[in-house]
N, C-alpha and C positions, 0 to 999 in steps of 0.2 A: 419627291421621291428621295429617300434616305440613300446614303452612300453605303456602296457593298462592305462587310466587313474587312478587316485588314489580313491578310493571310501569312502563315510561315515565309511565302515565297516573295511577300512584299517586304519584310521584314529582312531576308537574305538578300534581297537586291538593294537596299537602302544601305547596308552593312557590306555590300561588295564582298560578299561570301555565298559558299554554295547553298541550298537550302537545308539540307543535312548538319553541313557546319553550325548554321542558328540554331535546328534544333539541338543539337548537343548541349551548345552554350547557354538556352535558355532554361535545360533541365538539372537541376540541383544537383542531381544522380551524376551526369555524363559530362558536367562542365568542365572538371578536371581535364576530361581531354583535348580541348582546345588552349590556347594561350590566352593567359589573363588580357593582353592588348584587345584580342580577337572577341575575349566575351566581354568584353567592355564595350566594344564597339555595336556589337549584337544586342544588349541590354540599352543601352542608349538608343538605338535604331526603333526598338521595340517601345520604349518609351514615348520617343518622338512622334510614332505613328498611332498611338493607344494600342497597341496588339493584346488580344487577352487568345490564351491557348484554349484549343476547344477540348475538356477533358473527355469526350466521348471519342474522337477522335484518337486522341492520343492511347485511351486503352483497347482503343481496335489495334494499333499498331503494335503497342507493348504485352498485349495480352493482359494486363494488369489494371487495376480500377485506381491504385493509388488511395485506396482507402484501407482502414485500420479497423476492426471492430472492437470495443474495447467496452468489457464488463463488470459492472462495478454492484457490489452487494447490496450499499445502503448510502444513496446519495446525501440523507442527513447526516451522515458520518463526516465530521471536519476533517477526519483522516486524509480522505480522498482527492478533493479536488489539488490540492497542492500534486500529488502525484501524478494527476491528469495533465497539470499545467506541465509537468516536466515533459513526461509522456507527449505532449502536442505541441512543446516547442521543437523536440528533439524530432518528431515526424515531419511537422512542415518545414523545418531543413532539408528534408529530402523529397519535397514535393509531395507529403502524404497528408492525408483527412484523417482524423480520429471521429470514430462514432460513437456513441455514447450510448449505453444502455443498462438501465438500472434493472437489478433482479429482485429486490426486496428481502434476498436472505430465501427465496422461494425455487425451491430445484423444476417446477413447470414451468415458472415465467424464464429461468434462466434458458431453458430448451427452446422456448416459443423465440424468445431475442435472438438466439444463437442460430437459429435457422432462420431467422427473416435474414440475417446478416449474411450467411451463406447465400440466401437468394441472391442479395444484393453483388455478389460477386466481390465481396473482402477479401483481399490479400493476405491477411492474416488478423490472428487474435494474440489480445491482452487480457488475462483474465486474471479477476482482483475477485475472485468469487470459489476458486475450486476446493473442493472437497477431498482427504485424504484416500478414497476410494469413488470415484464418480465415473458411470457410463458414460458421458458426454465425455470425459477427455478422453476412455478409451476408444471410443467413437471417433474421435479426431486423431488419434495415434493412427489408426487403421487409416484412416482417410491421407494420413500424411500432412496434414495440415500445418501450417508455419503459427505455432501456437508460443504465447511467452506466460508464464504465471506471475502474478506482483504479488507480494505481501503473504504468498503464502506458497504452500508447497504439494507437491502430489506424493503419495506413499513411496511408488517405485522409483523417484527422481528422474522421469522420464521425458519432463520436460524441461526446457531452461526454466529460470527463476532466477528472482530478484527480492531478498527480502533483509530484514535486520537477523544478526544474531541473537534469537530470541532469550534461549537458555542463559547468556551472557548479561542480557539485561536484567531477567529473574535474578540473579545471581548478584547484580548491584543493588538491587532493590534490597532484599533479606541482608543481606551484609551490612547496609545502610540502618535498617531498624534494629540488627541485633547490636550495632555499634551506639545506639542510641540507649541499649539497654530492656529491650522486649524480648519478652520471653515466648510468650501466647501470641505467635502469630499467624493470622489465618491468610488461608488464600480463597480468591473467589476467581474460580478457573473457568476460561471462554470454552466453547462446547471442545468435546474431546474427537469429532471425528475431521476437526479443522487442524491443519499443522499450527497455527498460531497459538489455538487454544491446550494442545497436547504437549508441543513444546516448552509453552513457559511453565505448565504446571508439573514435566518433568524439570526444567528448569528451579523452580520450588522446591521440590523434595530434594533435589542434588544439594541446592545450597542451605536449606535447614541442615543437613547432615553434613555439611561442610563448616556450619558454624556452631556444632555441638548440640544444636536444637533438635528437639522430639518435633515429629509431625504428628500432631492429634488428628486423626481420621474426623472428628467433631467439628474442627476446624476448617474443613478443606469444602466449599460448598461449590456444585459445578451450574453453569448459568446454562441454559438453551439459546443464549443469542446473545451478542455483545453489543447490549443495549441497555441503556438507563434503568429501562423497568426490568430488567433482568437483575439489574444491580442493587437496585433495591430491593428487590425480592429478597435475593441471597444475603444482602445485608440486615435484613429483618430477620433472618435465622439464625445468625449469629448473634444478635443483640438479644434473641429469646433463650439461647444458653445460661445453663445456673451459671456457669462459671466462663465470662468472657474474655473476647481477646483483648490486645489493648493495641495492636496492629493489625492491619488488613493490606494485604498486596494484593490488588486488584488486576485481571487478567487483561485490562486496558484500560483506556481511559473514561469511555462509556459506561463500565461497569464502576469504576471509580465515583464517577457522578451519582450515579446511584445510591452508592453509601452516601454522599452528601446529604440526598433526599432523605436518606433513611433515617442517620442522625437528627437530623433537623426534625422530621414527624415525631422522633421520641423525646425531642428536648433535650438532645445531647448536642456537643459541640466537637468538632475535631479542628486542632488536634487535642483540645482538653483532655476530652474523654476518649477518644481513640485515635491512633495516626494512619494516614492513608495514604498508598503509592497507587499511581496508574500507570502506561503504559502506553506508549506514542508520543505524548507530547504535542495532541491537535491542536491546529490554531486558537488563540486566544483562550487555552487552558490556564493561562498566567493570570486571568483578569478577575478569576474564581475570589471568592471570601469565604479561607484562605487558598491561594494559589496553590495547583498540586504540584506536590514532589511527583514525578514521571520520570520514566527513561525516553528520550529523546532520539531519532534516528533520523539521517537525511530523507525527508519526502521527496523533495524535488529531486535530488539524486537516484532513487529508485527509480520514477518516472523513467527520466533520461536513460539509466540502465537499460532499463527493459525493453524501451525504443529502439535500441540499439542492437539489442541480442535479436530482436524481430528480425529488424531490416538484414540482419547477417542472415537468416534464415529465409526471408524473402528472395535475397538475392543468391542465394543457394548453396549458402557454408554448411555444410551436413557434418561438418567436424563432432566432436564431443560435445555431450550436452553440457552447457555451463551454469552452474548453482552459483549464486554470486549473494553472500552475505555480509551485509553491512556494519558496517562498527555502532553499538549500540552508545549513549551517552548519558548519565546520569546526572537529572537534572534537580537541584535541591530547591525547596521552595517553604513554604508555611505550612502545608498540610501534614508533616510529620516533627515531631517532639518528644524527647526525653519520655522515661513512663512515670506517668505522676506520682509524685510522694506517697498518696493512700492507698496506692496500691502495694498489694503484699510482697514480702520478698519474693517470692515464687515466683510473680510477675515479669521480676528484672533478673536482668543479668549485670556481671560487673560491667563497668564500664571500658574495661580495658579488655572487652571479649572480640 
């Protein structure tokens, strides 16, 4: 016959404290309410007895499940794992578990996953799937659900969010290409119903003007998704033009990877025939041949900051909505170079531009 399970009362008795004190010491959220010495004694007693807290009983007491729903648009995109890692680490430190749902960029799938998580009584959501205008977000706002957006924003800034300063990042990319003498700079823009796609496109237009360069409408191609396949399709369109660009500022690294594929299929080389800049600095992107020049931002920190904002909301902090922009960093690698000497002078700008 097996021994009965160790209870909270057993731990309290071993530590010589009241069960309520033991409960506070065992929870990362309330440990600060007891002295360090008491917390150490309770935790030691729990380890010695092999105590395992009962999450169901805890949720009944606190009316919280201590789970958080996290929706990701594409688990194949290497951008998201380090963000989720930061998110999960910060949540775990407060006793929460992240439930990950992949939507594949599909609105219906997103709704199904979202509703399934609501049915499991998650305490809040972190969404990396937000569109600028979304009925799902509108419903979440009406239901007053704790929601934090990550990497994207809503059009009306109605939810807390953490993202990179997209316009500043694209400005860095265009300034770099202009300094290398490029004049015919193309942009493969992301979907315009996403804040990342729209803001990076706006940043491109503004950066070209600031560099004294015209924006040729024919050199701006809009991708339907942030995917390698769309990057390849868009780059093929650019290569088919009578007068080619000498450089491409891609809306993200996946689109830049598509440019690599299109150039290779056309028998062209990067950066000899075309310079390419990405955005995100995904893991392992530096191992490409050539390594990709791109815009970096702290992925792990995006996750930890988003988790902190959500914990504040779950904890009842109904103050002003916080919109956090993390600073980008420009990373120069081998995918960009000066305009080839055999391109006409109209393709180049002075080196001091």
